[in-house]
TORLUM-78719 format. One record per residue (C-alpha): x, z, y. Coordinates in Angstrom, 2 decimals. Last residue first. Example, Ala and Ser with C-alpha at 12.3 -4.5 7.8 and 13.67 -1.06 7.14 Angstrom:
BEGIN
REC        xx        zz        yy
REC     13.67      7.14     -1.06
REC     12.30      7.80     -4.50
END
This chain:
BEGIN
REC        xx        zz        yy
REC     14.66     -7.04     26.39
REC     11.73     -7.45     23.88
REC     13.65     -6.89     20.70
REC     11.29     -6.57     17.81
REC     12.62     -3.32     15.78
REC     12.07     -2.78     12.40
REC      9.61     -0.24     11.00
REC      9.47      1.23      7.46
REC      6.38      2.34      5.22
REC      7.15      4.91      2.25
REC      3.70      6.26      1.52
REC      3.92      9.12     -0.57
REC      0.49     10.50      0.78
REC     -1.42      8.01      2.99
REC     -0.79      5.26      5.71
REC      2.48      6.18      7.42
REC      3.88      6.18     11.01
REC      0.18      5.55     11.83
REC     -0.48      6.94     15.33
REC      3.14      6.35     16.42
REC      3.28      3.01     15.03
REC     -0.11      1.76     17.11
REC      1.16      3.19     20.17
REC      4.78      1.37     19.45
REC      2.80     -1.81     19.26
REC      2.50     -3.67     15.76
REC      3.61     -6.57     14.01
REC      2.51     -7.33     10.50
REC      4.69     -8.06      7.39
REC      3.23     -5.49      5.40
REC      0.65     -3.53      7.01
REC     -2.70     -5.18      5.35
REC     -5.77     -4.67      7.60
REC     -8.31     -4.51      4.51
REC     -7.54     -0.55      4.33
REC     -7.22      0.34      0.84
REC     -3.94      2.33      1.24
REC     -5.10      3.90      4.53
REC     -4.67      3.13      8.38
REC     -2.54     -0.24      8.00
REC     -3.48     -1.15      4.41
REC     -0.99     -1.30      1.71
REC     -1.42     -4.07     -1.08
REC      2.44     -5.66     -0.65
REC      3.90     -2.33     -0.26
REC      5.03     -1.92      3.50
REC      7.52     -3.23      6.01
REC      6.17     -3.20      9.38
REC      7.97     -5.11     12.47
REC      7.93     -3.17     15.61
REC      6.59     -3.55     19.05
REC      7.77     -2.37     22.82
REC     11.62     -2.31     22.12
REC     14.22     -2.21     24.87
REC     13.41      0.71     26.46
REC     15.54      2.81     24.20
REC     13.52      5.94     24.49
REC     10.72      3.89     23.06
REC     12.71      2.58     20.17
REC     13.98      6.35     19.54
REC     10.41      7.58     19.44
REC      9.48      4.74     17.05
REC     12.28      5.82     14.90
REC     11.62      9.49     14.95
REC      8.06      8.74     13.89
REC      9.31      6.69     11.16
REC     11.89      9.25      9.80
REC      9.52     11.99      9.84
REC      6.46     10.34      8.38
REC      8.96      9.38      5.37
REC     10.51     12.77      4.86
REC      7.06     14.15      5.15
REC      5.46     12.06      2.52
REC      7.77     11.90     -0.26
REC      8.61     15.64      0.16
REC      4.89     16.56      0.32
REC      4.48     14.66     -2.68
REC      7.14     16.51     -4.47
REC      6.00     20.11     -3.29
REC      2.60     19.27     -4.64
REC      4.12     18.41     -8.22
REC      5.63     21.73     -7.95
REC      2.76     23.37     -6.89
REC      0.89     22.43     -9.52
REC      3.51     23.14    -12.26
REC      3.73     26.97    -10.71
REC     -0.21     27.32    -10.39
REC     -0.51     26.86    -13.99
REC     -2.24     23.60    -15.69
REC     -5.18     24.57    -17.64
REC     -5.71     23.49    -21.70
REC     -2.66     24.91    -23.16
REC     -2.34     27.57    -20.64
REC     -0.71     28.02    -17.19
REC      2.26     29.89    -15.79
REC      0.61     31.11    -12.90
REC     -3.02     31.62    -13.61
REC     -1.97     32.54    -17.27
REC      0.23     35.44    -15.94
REC     -2.34     36.45    -13.48
REC     -4.71     36.84    -16.56
REC     -7.59     34.24    -17.59
REC    -11.09     35.25    -18.25
REC    -12.25     31.56    -17.71
REC    -14.59     32.28    -15.07
REC    -12.00     34.50    -13.41
REC     -9.38     31.67    -13.62
REC    -11.59     29.21    -12.38
REC    -12.64     31.19     -9.23
REC     -8.70     31.78     -8.86
REC     -8.03     28.35     -9.11
REC    -10.80     27.16     -6.49
REC     -9.48     29.72     -4.01
REC     -6.04     28.91     -4.48
REC     -6.65     25.31     -4.02
REC     -8.64     25.72     -0.74
REC     -5.44     28.05      0.40
REC     -2.89     25.46     -0.44
REC     -5.17     22.58      1.43
REC     -5.24     24.78      4.47
REC     -1.87     25.50      4.25
REC     -0.79     21.75      3.99
REC     -2.98     20.77      6.58
REC     -1.67     23.54      9.07
REC      1.83     22.76      8.54
REC      1.13     18.64      8.96
REC     -0.52     19.41     12.35
REC      1.95     21.63     13.63
REC      4.75     19.05     12.30
REC      3.08     16.09     13.87
REC      2.79     18.04     17.38
REC      6.48     18.74     17.15
REC      7.03     14.61     16.74
REC      4.57     14.25     19.65
REC      6.62     16.69     21.79
REC      9.84     15.01     21.17
REC     10.28     13.56     24.70
REC     10.14     17.18     26.24
REC     13.52     17.94     23.96
REC     13.55     20.80     21.36
REC     13.52     18.19     18.35
REC     16.69     16.77     19.95
REC     17.99     13.15     18.72
REC     20.74     11.61     20.66
REC     20.81      7.98     21.84
REC     23.92      5.61     21.64
REC     23.20      1.85     21.99
REC     24.26     -1.16     19.81
REC     20.49     -2.07     18.98
REC     20.45     -1.91     15.22
REC     23.41      0.53     15.00
REC     21.78      2.94     17.21
REC     18.87      2.89     15.74
REC     19.99      3.78     12.51
REC     22.15      6.83     14.04
REC     18.52      7.97     15.74
REC     16.56      7.38     12.43
REC     19.20      9.74     10.60
REC     19.00     12.20     13.44
REC     15.44     12.08     12.98
REC     15.46     12.42      9.35
REC     17.68     15.52      9.40
REC     15.89     17.07     12.41
REC     12.69     16.63     10.66
REC     13.85     18.26      7.53
REC     14.82     21.43      9.66
REC     11.47     21.39     11.18
REC      9.82     21.30      7.95
REC     11.35     24.25      6.35
REC     11.11     26.26      9.60
REC      7.43     25.50      9.46
REC      6.59     26.59      6.32
REC      7.73     30.01      7.02
REC      5.68     29.97     10.34
REC      2.77     28.62      8.36
REC      3.07     31.60      5.85
REC      3.28     34.15      8.30
REC     -0.07     32.81      9.88
REC     -1.47     32.93      6.17
REC     -0.93     36.30      5.65
REC     -2.03     36.38      1.78
REC     -4.04     39.18      0.24
REC     -7.07     38.46      2.17
REC     -8.02     34.74      1.98
REC     -6.24     33.98     -1.36
REC     -8.30     37.06     -2.93
REC     -6.76     38.04     -6.20
REC     -9.03     39.30     -9.00
REC     -7.14     40.89    -10.71
REC     -5.38     43.96    -10.58
REC     -1.78     43.56    -10.20
REC      1.04     42.70    -12.94
REC      3.47     40.74    -10.28
REC      3.63     37.24     -9.71
REC      0.14     36.83     -7.77
REC      1.49     39.73     -5.42
REC      0.64     37.63     -2.28
REC      4.32     37.72     -1.34
REC      5.55     36.48     -4.89
REC      3.01     33.87     -4.70
REC      3.99     32.82     -1.12
REC      7.74     32.83     -2.25
REC      7.23     30.55     -5.33
REC      5.25     28.19     -2.89
REC      8.45     28.29     -0.47
REC     11.03     27.84     -3.39
REC      9.16     24.97     -4.53
REC      9.13     23.58     -0.94
REC     12.69     23.96     -0.82
REC     13.27     22.27     -4.19
REC     10.94     19.09     -2.53
REC     13.28     19.29      0.02
REC     16.14     18.52     -1.96
REC     14.37     16.01     -4.18
REC     13.39     14.13     -0.93
REC     16.83     14.24      0.71
REC     19.06     12.54     -1.67
REC     17.11      9.30     -2.41
REC     15.60      9.52      1.03
REC     18.94      9.10      2.57
REC     19.97      6.24      0.30
REC     16.95      4.45      0.85
REC     17.49      4.68      4.61
REC     20.96      3.82      4.30
REC     19.90      0.69      2.71
REC     17.31      0.11      5.31
REC     20.02      0.47      7.90
REC     22.57     -1.69      6.13
REC     19.80     -4.55      5.72
REC     18.72     -4.25      9.46
REC     21.93     -4.43     10.93
REC     22.20     -8.50     11.29
REC     18.62     -8.38     12.42
REC     19.00     -5.74     15.10
REC     22.23     -7.59     16.48
REC     20.69    -11.11     16.58
REC     17.46     -9.32     18.38
REC     20.16     -7.66     20.66
REC     22.19    -10.83     21.24
REC     18.83    -12.61     22.27
REC     17.76     -9.81     24.55
REC     21.23     -9.87     26.32
REC     20.94    -13.72     26.91
REC     17.53    -13.38     28.19
REC     18.75    -10.84     30.62
REC     21.48    -12.75     31.63
REC     19.01    -15.58     32.32
REC     16.67    -13.71     34.32
REC     19.79    -12.04     36.18
REC     20.87    -15.55     36.99
REC     17.60    -16.60     38.40
REC     17.31    -13.77     40.63
REC     20.58    -14.38     42.32
REC     22.66    -17.29     41.52
REC     22.06    -20.10     39.09
REC     24.62    -23.63     39.46
REC     23.10    -26.38     37.51
REC     25.36    -28.13     35.23
REC     23.25    -27.40     32.21
REC     23.43    -23.91     33.11
REC     25.96    -22.47     35.37
REC     26.25    -18.89     36.68
REC     27.04    -17.05     39.72
REC     26.32    -13.58     40.42
REC     27.67    -12.43     43.67
REC     29.76     -9.59     44.25
END
């Protein structure tokens, strides 16, 4: 079958017609992406509003369990040794389960939004070879979170010893010292805000790449937020970035709520 099109009275055949069809498809996808964007962003906000507190609650349970497994919540001899009394490899494995579950939730939601934006269907699979980069992020963040918690516990135990505090005071706090439970509650909230955004954005750029239709993304961010970190003079909001750049900086700082929009190339 020969493809025949007419443009301004001229008959186009073969390669010229294919180019025109591709341009028309890209134009149509661009219009569809713009039309679907407000609904996609609204759905993202609704997802975050529900998921972030739920993830924070799971992280609080994780931190409570960590303290319990270390014997911190029991009437044990003091001082606690965070390095020796906690199996950090086990804690990493437990934390990874929590993060992986939420990365799947965010990934599936991101792919659903991508499908509405581009009129295509893709399936998010955390175990797939294509999601290696997303899995790598989870591993990096599990290590970063547990390393931070270990250092925090070291400092808090040293401070408790210097102040002559008991295990209960270390955990629950005093009038002048914030307890571990309150501290971990705040940290859980920050982690949840950061990880949901990171997971959603990393999945979004992965989906755009898999679609074969997107090479660049538009960036929505706080008006003063920099690209690589909050104070980076290279402002993120309103800029256009390649997929490689977006992969490198799905977010710029803790609690960052950056979002990506598709720039349809074909």
